[in-house]
Backbone as a chain_set.jsonl record, in Angstrom:
{"seq": "MKTEWSHLLSAARAEVEGTLAALPEPLRVQAATLPVTYERRPSASLLAEGSDPDLLGLFIGAALDEPMDSPLPPQIILFLDNLWEFSDGDDEIYREEIQITYLHELGHYLGLDEIDLEERGLE", "coords": {"N": [[117.74, -2.766, 128.925], [116.176, -1.564, 130.702], [113.118, -1.072, 132.385], [109.683, -0.123, 132.909], [109.018, 1.62, 135.933], [106.525, 1.338, 137.173], [105.702, -1.2, 136.355], [107.706, -2.849, 137.481], [107.268, -2.313, 140.196], [104.526, -3.07, 140.619], [104.644, -5.807, 140.004], [106.477, -6.664, 141.943], [105.131, -6.041, 144.349], [102.887, -7.705, 144.086], [104.129, -10.211, 144.116], [105.322, -10.26, 146.671], [102.997, -10.075, 148.259], [101.718, -12.47, 147.507], [103.604, -14.338, 148.343], [103.648, -13.863, 151.089], [100.985, -14.571, 151.709], [101.124, -17.292, 151.296], [102.604, -18.299, 153.362], [102.914, -20.306, 156.356], [100.376, -20.01, 158.875], [101.219, -19.03, 161.606], [103.701, -17.854, 161.034], [102.994, -16.125, 158.977], [101.392, -14.295, 160.351], [103.289, -13.027, 161.971], [104.988, -11.963, 159.983], [103.301, -10.267, 158.587], [103.152, -7.848, 159.898], [105.47, -6.556, 159.326], [106.812, -3.933, 157.583], [107.289, -3.502, 154.045], [109.331, -1.866, 151.833], [109.951, -0.303, 148.677], [112.529, 0.417, 146.562], [114.513, 1.925, 143.985], [117.346, 1.587, 143.871], [120.102, 1.092, 146.207], [120.448, 3.792, 148.511], [122.47, 6.825, 148.542], [123.436, 7.2, 151.12], [123.362, 4.593, 152.171], [125.236, 3.395, 150.497], [127.491, 4.873, 151.25], [127.808, 3.854, 153.78], [128.839, 1.434, 153.218], [127.342, -0.454, 151.834], [126.703, -2.708, 149.155], [126.493, -1.607, 145.804], [124.971, -3.195, 144.132], [123.124, -4.427, 145.706], [120.353, -6.463, 146.527], [118.291, -6.64, 148.402], [117.393, -5.573, 151.732], [117.327, -5.878, 155.222], [116.411, -3.807, 157.803], [116.639, -2.507, 161.132], [115.528, -3.917, 164.27], [115.677, -7.393, 164.997], [112.924, -9.681, 165.374], [113.065, -11.168, 167.769], [114.752, -9.61, 169.269], [113.971, -6.878, 170.127], [115.006, -4.486, 171.154], [117.444, -3.96, 170.033], [117.941, -2.099, 168.039], [117.481, 1.309, 167.144], [115.975, 1.869, 164.965], [112.896, 1.323, 163.254], [111.81, -1.951, 162.359], [112.087, -3.101, 159.0], [111.767, -4.216, 155.596], [113.632, -3.621, 152.711], [113.379, -3.63, 149.279], [115.29, -3.614, 146.36], [114.45, -2.689, 143.412], [115.316, -2.069, 140.721], [117.863, -3.205, 140.772], [117.19, -5.887, 141.26], [115.803, -6.436, 138.901], [117.824, -6.129, 136.972], [119.571, -8.136, 137.862], [118.039, -10.277, 137.197], [118.277, -10.355, 134.518], [116.383, -9.025, 132.974], [114.234, -10.739, 132.71], [110.963, -11.517, 133.268], [109.789, -13.67, 134.714], [111.979, -14.746, 136.139], [112.623, -12.466, 137.58], [110.381, -12.238, 139.301], [110.734, -14.593, 140.791], [113.15, -13.972, 142.043], [112.374, -11.787, 143.57], [110.73, -13.096, 145.421], [112.607, -14.853, 146.663], [114.448, -12.99, 147.705], [112.801, -11.449, 149.394], [112.002, -13.462, 151.259], [114.512, -14.089, 152.269], [115.279, -11.677, 153.56], [113.147, -11.487, 155.358], [113.76, -13.689, 156.881], [116.007, -12.699, 158.272], [114.704, -10.832, 159.908], [113.303, -12.617, 161.478], [115.337, -13.643, 162.942], [117.255, -15.319, 161.798], [120.537, -16.182, 160.708], [123.105, -15.697, 158.144], [124.106, -18.273, 157.55], [122.03, -19.952, 158.426], [120.065, -19.127, 156.606], [121.232, -19.837, 154.166], [121.243, -22.622, 154.448], [118.574, -23.058, 154.084], [118.215, -22.56, 151.48], [118.074, -19.899, 150.75], [120.026, -18.042, 150.027]], "CA": [[117.17, -3.646, 129.931], [115.361, -0.722, 131.564], [111.676, -1.274, 132.24], [108.877, 0.855, 133.64], [108.96, 1.487, 137.386], [105.199, 0.853, 137.568], [105.686, -2.658, 136.151], [108.56, -3.463, 138.511], [106.617, -2.152, 141.491], [103.316, -3.889, 140.752], [105.063, -7.217, 140.034], [107.101, -6.92, 143.241], [104.08, -6.041, 145.378], [102.08, -8.92, 143.913], [104.928, -11.367, 144.538], [105.437, -10.21, 148.135], [101.678, -10.418, 148.809], [101.495, -13.897, 147.281], [104.532, -15.08, 149.201], [103.13, -13.695, 152.448], [99.75, -15.354, 151.829], [101.444, -18.719, 151.251], [103.328, -18.703, 154.569], [102.094, -20.903, 157.422], [99.695, -18.955, 159.623], [101.968, -18.327, 162.66], [104.733, -17.054, 160.387], [102.298, -15.079, 158.233], [100.957, -13.293, 161.322], [104.484, -12.253, 162.333], [105.509, -11.264, 158.806], [102.342, -9.275, 158.111], [103.373, -6.563, 160.565], [106.758, -6.014, 158.882], [106.653, -3.173, 156.342], [108.197, -3.706, 152.918], [109.419, -0.695, 150.971], [110.52, -0.603, 147.368], [113.362, 1.49, 146.04], [115.199, 1.534, 142.76], [118.707, 1.14, 144.206], [120.505, 1.597, 147.526], [120.66, 5.246, 148.592], [123.85, 7.285, 148.713], [123.847, 6.97, 152.512], [123.662, 3.16, 152.319], [126.511, 3.152, 149.817], [128.543, 5.463, 152.091], [127.985, 2.962, 154.927], [129.501, 0.224, 152.755], [126.457, -1.389, 151.13], [127.026, -3.002, 147.763], [125.556, -0.936, 144.902], [124.135, -4.217, 143.503], [122.316, -5.044, 146.757], [119.002, -6.819, 146.088], [117.353, -6.373, 149.477], [118.017, -5.246, 153.006], [116.497, -5.791, 156.424], [116.939, -2.866, 158.783], [115.913, -2.509, 162.39], [115.786, -5.02, 165.195], [115.017, -8.678, 164.752], [111.72, -9.913, 166.175], [113.399, -11.661, 169.103], [115.639, -8.653, 169.943], [113.367, -5.594, 169.744], [115.717, -3.315, 171.664], [118.777, -3.91, 169.436], [118.087, -1.036, 167.051], [116.511, 2.4, 167.291], [115.189, 1.939, 163.737], [111.808, 0.345, 163.158], [112.153, -2.999, 161.399], [111.473, -3.087, 157.681], [112.5, -4.808, 154.477], [113.729, -2.782, 151.52], [113.73, -4.363, 148.064], [115.856, -2.708, 145.367], [113.82, -3.283, 142.245], [116.163, -1.996, 139.525], [118.915, -4.215, 140.938], [116.575, -7.208, 141.074], [115.492, -6.582, 137.478], [119.093, -6.359, 136.277], [120.045, -9.457, 138.285], [117.191, -11.243, 136.496], [118.519, -10.17, 133.074], [115.181, -8.551, 132.305], [113.259, -11.827, 132.533], [109.905, -11.284, 134.251], [109.615, -14.844, 135.581], [113.129, -14.792, 137.05], [112.456, -11.306, 138.463], [109.415, -12.594, 140.34], [111.379, -15.587, 141.662], [114.154, -13.28, 142.852], [111.633, -11.003, 144.576], [110.328, -14.032, 146.464], [113.805, -15.305, 147.382], [115.007, -11.865, 148.459], [111.86, -11.154, 150.474], [112.123, -14.503, 152.28], [115.842, -13.94, 152.882], [115.227, -10.55, 154.499], [112.219, -11.895, 156.408], [114.544, -14.577, 157.743], [116.788, -11.865, 159.196], [113.753, -10.313, 160.882], [112.958, -13.716, 162.38], [116.512, -13.994, 163.724], [118.16, -16.247, 161.117], [121.762, -15.591, 160.168], [123.398, -16.075, 156.758], [124.254, -19.733, 157.455], [120.666, -20.496, 158.504], [119.378, -18.826, 155.354], [121.843, -20.662, 153.119], [120.758, -23.98, 154.631], [117.184, -23.094, 153.625], [118.215, -22.213, 150.063], [117.719, -18.475, 150.621], [121.247, -17.228, 150.032]], "C": [[116.32, -2.848, 130.927], [113.882, -1.037, 131.329], [110.956, -0.259, 133.113], [108.856, 0.562, 135.142], [107.608, 0.905, 137.808], [105.096, -0.665, 137.396], [106.505, -3.356, 137.234], [107.865, -3.432, 139.865], [105.387, -3.043, 141.626], [103.665, -5.379, 140.788], [105.66, -7.565, 141.396], [106.048, -6.983, 144.349], [103.242, -7.317, 145.297], [102.845, -10.148, 144.402], [105.08, -11.406, 146.053], [104.108, -10.603, 148.776], [101.384, -11.911, 148.661], [102.366, -14.762, 148.172], [104.056, -15.025, 150.646], [101.895, -14.565, 152.665], [100.023, -16.856, 151.89], [102.183, -19.207, 152.497], [102.383, -19.395, 155.552], [101.559, -19.798, 158.34], [100.527, -18.287, 160.72], [103.051, -17.407, 162.079], [104.111, -15.88, 159.633], [101.868, -13.951, 159.165], [102.138, -12.414, 161.727], [104.957, -11.398, 161.164], [104.586, -10.133, 158.357], [102.555, -7.899, 158.737], [104.649, -5.867, 160.096], [106.58, -5.25, 157.569], [107.711, -3.561, 155.298], [108.153, -2.431, 152.089], [110.186, -1.075, 149.717], [111.276, 0.621, 146.882], [114.048, 0.991, 144.782], [116.546, 0.886, 143.073], [119.032, 1.619, 145.62], [120.819, 3.1, 147.462], [122.147, 5.568, 148.749], [124.327, 7.034, 150.143], [124.144, 5.49, 152.762], [124.994, 2.814, 151.656], [127.672, 3.691, 150.64], [128.824, 4.601, 153.316], [128.592, 1.624, 154.519], [128.607, -0.794, 152.077], [126.899, -1.527, 149.683], [126.033, -2.277, 146.856], [124.612, -1.912, 144.191], [123.228, -4.945, 144.496], [120.888, -5.268, 146.269], [117.95, -6.478, 147.134], [118.102, -6.121, 150.77], [116.959, -5.281, 154.101], [117.161, -4.79, 157.33], [116.049, -2.894, 160.014], [116.267, -3.735, 163.207], [115.025, -6.272, 164.779], [113.859, -8.848, 165.737], [112.052, -10.322, 167.606], [114.331, -10.736, 169.881], [115.163, -7.227, 169.676], [114.122, -4.357, 170.211], [117.093, -3.137, 171.019], [118.979, -2.779, 168.435], [117.061, 0.052, 167.307], [115.608, 2.531, 166.055], [114.04, 0.943, 163.777], [112.17, -0.712, 162.12], [111.395, -2.823, 160.084], [112.366, -3.801, 156.682], [112.479, -3.796, 153.346], [114.138, -3.683, 150.364], [114.153, -3.347, 147.003], [115.517, -3.236, 143.973], [114.64, -3.186, 140.961], [117.274, -3.035, 139.598], [118.371, -5.625, 140.733], [116.262, -7.463, 139.599], [116.766, -6.879, 136.679], [119.666, -7.732, 136.617], [119.298, -10.555, 137.532], [117.355, -11.166, 134.982], [117.252, -9.789, 132.317], [114.139, -9.613, 132.034], [112.22, -11.72, 133.647], [109.725, -12.454, 135.215], [110.754, -14.943, 136.6], [113.046, -13.641, 138.046], [111.514, -11.641, 139.622], [109.989, -13.625, 141.313], [112.391, -14.916, 142.576], [113.512, -12.379, 143.899], [111.273, -11.917, 145.738], [111.535, -14.464, 147.306], [114.353, -14.188, 148.264], [114.102, -11.483, 149.622], [111.985, -12.182, 151.599], [113.465, -14.436, 153.001], [115.797, -12.831, 153.936], [114.245, -10.821, 155.639], [112.919, -12.823, 157.395], [115.393, -13.798, 158.731], [115.883, -11.288, 160.284], [113.4, -11.375, 161.918], [114.155, -14.244, 163.163], [117.465, -14.979, 163.071], [119.398, -15.51, 160.628], [122.014, -16.122, 158.758], [123.515, -17.595, 156.582], [122.881, -20.395, 157.503], [119.921, -20.301, 157.184], [119.914, -19.657, 154.205], [121.35, -22.101, 153.218], [119.317, -24.148, 154.149], [117.064, -22.712, 152.139], [117.868, -20.763, 149.784], [118.965, -17.587, 150.643], [121.193, -16.122, 149.036]], "O": [[115.804, -3.413, 131.891], [113.46, -1.244, 130.191], [111.571, 0.388, 133.96], [108.699, -0.583, 135.564], [107.553, 0.066, 138.708], [104.466, -1.338, 138.212], [106.053, -4.334, 137.831], [107.876, -4.424, 140.595], [105.222, -3.707, 142.649], [103.041, -6.135, 141.532], [105.386, -8.634, 141.942], [106.079, -7.883, 145.189], [102.929, -7.93, 146.318], [102.263, -11.029, 145.035], [104.976, -12.474, 146.657], [104.088, -11.379, 149.731], [100.863, -12.54, 149.581], [101.923, -15.787, 148.691], [104.065, -16.038, 151.345], [101.775, -15.225, 153.697], [99.239, -17.606, 152.471], [102.367, -20.412, 152.667], [101.188, -19.102, 155.576], [102.217, -18.78, 158.548], [100.547, -17.058, 160.772], [103.278, -16.31, 162.589], [104.645, -14.772, 159.653], [101.968, -12.778, 158.806], [102.003, -11.194, 161.818], [105.292, -10.228, 161.348], [105.055, -9.14, 157.8], [102.168, -6.889, 158.148], [104.88, -4.707, 160.438], [106.235, -5.848, 156.55], [108.849, -3.897, 155.625], [107.083, -1.97, 151.693], [110.959, -2.034, 149.699], [110.726, 1.719, 146.802], [114.149, -0.213, 144.546], [116.847, -0.212, 142.607], [118.319, 2.458, 146.17], [121.381, 3.594, 146.484], [122.962, 4.695, 149.048], [125.49, 6.693, 150.358], [125.083, 5.166, 153.489], [125.78, 2.034, 152.193], [128.721, 3.053, 150.726], [129.938, 4.607, 153.839], [128.836, 0.77, 155.371], [129.06, -1.897, 151.77], [127.402, -0.583, 149.075], [124.831, -2.327, 147.116], [123.561, -1.501, 143.699], [122.632, -5.967, 144.157], [120.282, -4.378, 145.672], [116.84, -6.072, 146.79], [119.291, -6.418, 150.886], [115.847, -4.783, 153.929], [118.356, -4.902, 157.605], [114.873, -3.252, 159.95], [117.184, -4.487, 162.875], [113.9, -6.213, 164.284], [113.834, -8.225, 166.798], [111.397, -9.877, 168.549], [114.671, -11.03, 171.027], [115.885, -6.445, 169.057], [113.882, -3.268, 169.689], [117.842, -2.247, 171.423], [120.113, -2.533, 168.023], [115.912, -0.234, 167.646], [114.593, 3.227, 166.1], [114.201, -0.167, 164.284], [112.78, -0.389, 161.101], [110.224, -2.446, 160.066], [113.566, -3.965, 156.902], [111.448, -3.189, 153.056], [115.125, -4.413, 150.456], [113.468, -2.349, 146.775], [116.2, -4.106, 143.433], [114.659, -4.138, 140.181], [117.593, -3.675, 138.596], [119.021, -6.459, 140.103], [116.437, -8.578, 139.107], [116.783, -7.764, 135.824], [120.193, -8.415, 135.739], [119.848, -11.623, 137.263], [116.641, -11.848, 134.247], [117.067, -10.179, 131.164], [113.248, -9.408, 131.21], [112.554, -11.819, 134.827], [109.53, -12.243, 136.412], [110.517, -15.194, 137.781], [113.36, -13.815, 139.223], [111.82, -11.36, 140.781], [109.758, -13.54, 142.519], [112.482, -15.254, 143.757], [114.049, -12.224, 144.996], [111.481, -11.566, 146.9], [111.473, -14.437, 148.535], [114.682, -14.413, 149.428], [114.588, -11.221, 150.722], [112.066, -11.809, 152.769], [113.545, -14.695, 154.202], [116.229, -13.031, 155.071], [114.497, -10.418, 156.774], [112.69, -12.745, 158.602], [115.497, -14.179, 159.897], [116.261, -11.262, 161.455], [113.219, -11.067, 163.096], [114.019, -15.178, 163.954], [118.402, -15.439, 163.723], [119.321, -14.362, 160.191], [121.222, -16.908, 158.238], [123.068, -18.137, 155.571], [122.597, -21.296, 156.714], [119.232, -21.204, 156.71], [119.149, -20.131, 153.366], [121.07, -22.734, 152.2], [118.891, -25.262, 153.84], [115.961, -22.563, 151.613], [117.414, -20.436, 148.688], [118.945, -16.5, 151.221], [122.144, -15.349, 148.92]]}, "num_chains": 1, "name": "protein.A"}
């Protein structure tokens, strides 16, 4: 079920860009400043802090409405090998999961909690 990193990365970038472009303008303007990074899997330090090794995405840093809550700059990390495995190697499902995970983590940046995200179908 292993696939080329270049394929996973280009598909993920294209999906994030397309999702961002489809957002309503006020939201798109806010989201456009938030960096998205792509990693294969959570790092050893994230695992040591208690992150799930199967984690699909992560928002780190302070939420938009609470900029002083974290010394880390805000960003979204998408874990592409985990997303690919979660999608059972299906490219269409992979792209859908990239979109869902990106929107979920963007929701955290915008101040939504897990319940808010679940109510929006972004669990």
